[in-house]
C-alpha positions as CSV (number, residue, x, y, z in Angstrom):
1,M,188.2,200.5,62.8
2,S,191.0,198.3,64.6
3,S,188.5,195.6,65.7
4,D,187.3,195.4,62.0
5,V,190.7,194.8,60.8
6,T,191.3,192.2,63.5
7,Q,188.2,190.5,62.8
8,I,189.2,190.3,59.0
9,L,192.4,189.1,59.8
10,L,191.0,186.2,61.7
11,D,188.6,185.2,59.0
12,V,191.7,185.4,56.5
13,T,193.5,183.2,59.0
14,K,190.5,180.7,59.1
15,G,190.7,180.6,55.3
16,N,188.2,183.3,54.1
17,R,190.6,184.5,51.2
18,E,187.8,186.7,50.0
19,R,188.5,189.4,52.9
20,V,192.2,190.0,51.7
21,D,190.7,192.5,49.1
22,E,188.8,194.1,51.9
23,L,191.7,194.1,54.3
24,L,193.8,195.7,51.7
25,K,191.3,198.5,50.9
26,I,191.3,199.3,54.8
27,L,194.9,199.3,55.1
28,H,195.6,200.9,51.7
29,S,196.8,204.3,53.0
30,D,199.0,202.9,55.5
31,L,200.6,200.6,53.2
32,K,201.2,203.4,50.7
33,A,202.7,205.5,53.4
34,A,205.1,202.6,54.4
35,A,205.9,202.1,50.4
36,S,206.6,205.8,49.8
37,S,208.7,205.9,53.2
38,A,210.4,202.8,52.0
39,L,211.5,204.3,48.6
40,R,212.0,207.7,49.9
41,G,215.7,208.7,48.8
42,E,215.9,206.2,45.9
43,R,218.2,207.4,43.0
44,A,216.5,209.5,40.2
45,G,215.2,207.1,37.4
46,H,214.3,204.3,39.9
47,T,211.8,201.9,38.3
48,L,210.0,200.8,41.6
49,H,207.4,203.5,42.7
50,P,205.1,203.3,45.8
51,T,202.3,202.0,43.8
52,A,204.3,199.3,42.1
53,L,206.0,198.2,45.5
54,L,202.5,198.4,46.9
55,N,201.2,196.1,44.1
56,E,204.2,193.8,44.7
57,V,203.2,193.4,48.4
58,Y,199.6,192.8,47.7
59,L,200.8,189.8,45.2
60,Q,202.8,188.4,48.1
61,F,199.8,188.6,50.5
62,I,197.5,187.0,48.2
63,N,199.9,183.9,48.6
64,Q,200.3,184.0,52.4
65,T,198.3,181.0,53.4
66,R,200.1,180.0,56.4
67,V,200.1,183.4,58.7
68,D,198.2,183.2,61.9
69,W,197.4,187.0,61.7
70,K,197.1,188.5,65.1
71,N,196.1,192.1,64.4
72,R,196.8,195.0,62.5
73,S,200.2,195.9,63.9
74,H,201.3,192.3,62.9
75,F,200.0,192.7,59.3
76,C,202.0,195.9,59.1
77,A,205.0,194.3,60.6
78,V,204.8,191.6,58.0
79,A,204.1,194.2,55.2
80,S,207.6,195.9,56.2
81,T,209.3,192.5,55.8
82,L,207.8,192.0,52.5
83,M,208.8,195.3,51.3
84,R,212.3,194.7,52.6
85,R,212.5,191.6,50.5
86,I,211.0,193.2,47.3
87,L,213.2,196.0,47.4
88,V,216.4,193.9,48.1
89,D,215.4,191.6,45.2
90,H,214.9,194.6,43.0
91,A,218.3,195.9,43.9
92,R,219.9,192.5,43.3
93,E,218.3,192.2,40.0
94,K,219.2,195.7,39.0
95,N,223.0,194.9,40.2
96,A,223.2,191.7,38.5
97,Q,221.9,193.8,35.1
98,K,224.5,196.3,35.7
99,R,227.4,195.2,37.6
100,G,228.4,197.7,40.1
101,G,226.5,200.5,38.7
102,G,223.0,199.7,39.6
103,A,223.1,199.9,43.7
104,V,220.0,201.3,44.9
105,I,220.7,204.0,47.7
106,Q,218.5,204.4,50.6
107,P,218.6,206.9,53.8
108,L,219.2,204.8,56.6
109,L,221.2,206.4,59.2
110,S,219.1,209.6,59.5
111,D,215.6,209.3,60.7
112,P,213.3,207.8,58.1
113,I,211.1,210.4,58.1
114,A,213.5,213.4,57.5
115,E,213.0,215.3,54.3
116,D,216.7,215.7,53.6
117,P,218.8,212.5,54.5
118,T,222.3,212.9,54.2
119,D,223.6,209.1,55.1
120,E,223.1,206.7,52.2
121,L,223.6,203.0,52.2
122,D,223.5,200.3,49.4
123,L,220.2,198.6,50.0
124,V,221.7,195.1,49.4
125,A,224.4,196.0,52.0
126,L,221.8,197.1,54.4
127,D,220.1,193.5,54.0
128,G,223.4,192.0,54.5
129,L,224.0,194.0,57.8
130,L,220.4,193.5,59.0
131,T,220.9,189.7,58.7
132,E,224.0,190.0,60.7
133,L,222.4,192.4,63.2
134,A,219.4,190.1,63.7
135,E,222.0,187.3,64.7
136,L,223.2,189.8,67.3
137,N,220.2,191.2,68.5
138,D,217.3,190.4,66.6
139,R,215.1,193.2,68.2
140,H,217.3,195.8,66.9
141,A,217.1,194.5,63.5
142,R,213.3,194.6,63.7
143,V,213.4,198.2,64.8
144,I,215.4,199.2,61.8
145,E,213.2,197.0,59.4
146,L,210.0,198.5,60.9
147,R,211.3,202.2,61.0
148,F,213.3,202.2,57.8
149,F,211.1,199.8,55.5
150,G,207.6,200.1,57.2
151,G,208.0,203.8,57.7
152,M,206.8,203.3,61.3
153,S,206.9,206.0,64.0
154,I,208.7,205.1,67.4
155,E,205.1,204.4,69.0
156,E,204.2,202.1,66.3
157,T,207.2,200.3,66.3
158,A,206.7,200.1,70.3
159,H,203.4,198.4,69.6
160,V,204.2,196.0,67.2
161,L,207.1,194.7,69.2
162,D,205.3,195.2,72.6
163,V,208.1,197.3,74.2
164,S,208.2,200.7,75.3
165,A,208.8,203.7,73.3
166,W,211.7,204.5,75.3
167,T,213.0,200.8,74.4
168,V,212.4,201.5,70.5
169,K,214.3,204.9,70.8
170,N,217.2,203.2,72.5
171,D,217.2,200.2,70.0
172,W,216.9,202.8,67.3
173,R,220.1,204.6,68.3
174,T,222.1,201.3,69.2
175,A,221.2,199.6,65.8
176,R,222.3,202.8,63.8
177,A,225.4,203.1,65.8
178,W,226.2,199.4,64.9
179,L,225.6,200.1,61.5
180,L,227.6,203.1,61.2
181,A,230.6,201.0,62.9
182,Q,230.2,198.3,60.4
183,L,230.2,200.6,57.4
184,D,233.3,202.4,58.7
185,G,235.0,199.1,59.2
186,D,234.2,198.5,55.5
187,Q,235.4,201.6,54.1
188,Q,239.0,201.2,56.0
């Protein structure tokens, strides 16, 4: 199955745009799980649901013409980035419509797989912090993005970043600690 995905990605890279639909059908359940994970913890009445987020990602993928797709992990990593951008844009739009009252809240500082996350963060603020973190340590920012927005496990994240699971666990802990320190500094 993984070799099928890789072959389809190679075909898409070579310009065979018809295979994008086939690819998205194969990866639909993975992408849907990532969309659900990215939206977990949203406020009640949030207007963007997993299917809508997935549709937005699909529309973005259709327009991707300059990506040299490597494999399934690369594709899922790009999907995580697209989900982050879509959610942040959505949050900014809502904030602009209702100044100060439309902040999108996400569970970040607990495990993205957790059922009852207790720490929450404004999604636009998270995007800003991740941009800052990427300047300090790009891999730490990517770990947060892949795990939080992409819903990837430690092992999947390690595979995408081509590092060990131990490295991802360490980066995850370090990046979350940095984010907490930044949030504590903002509240003082």
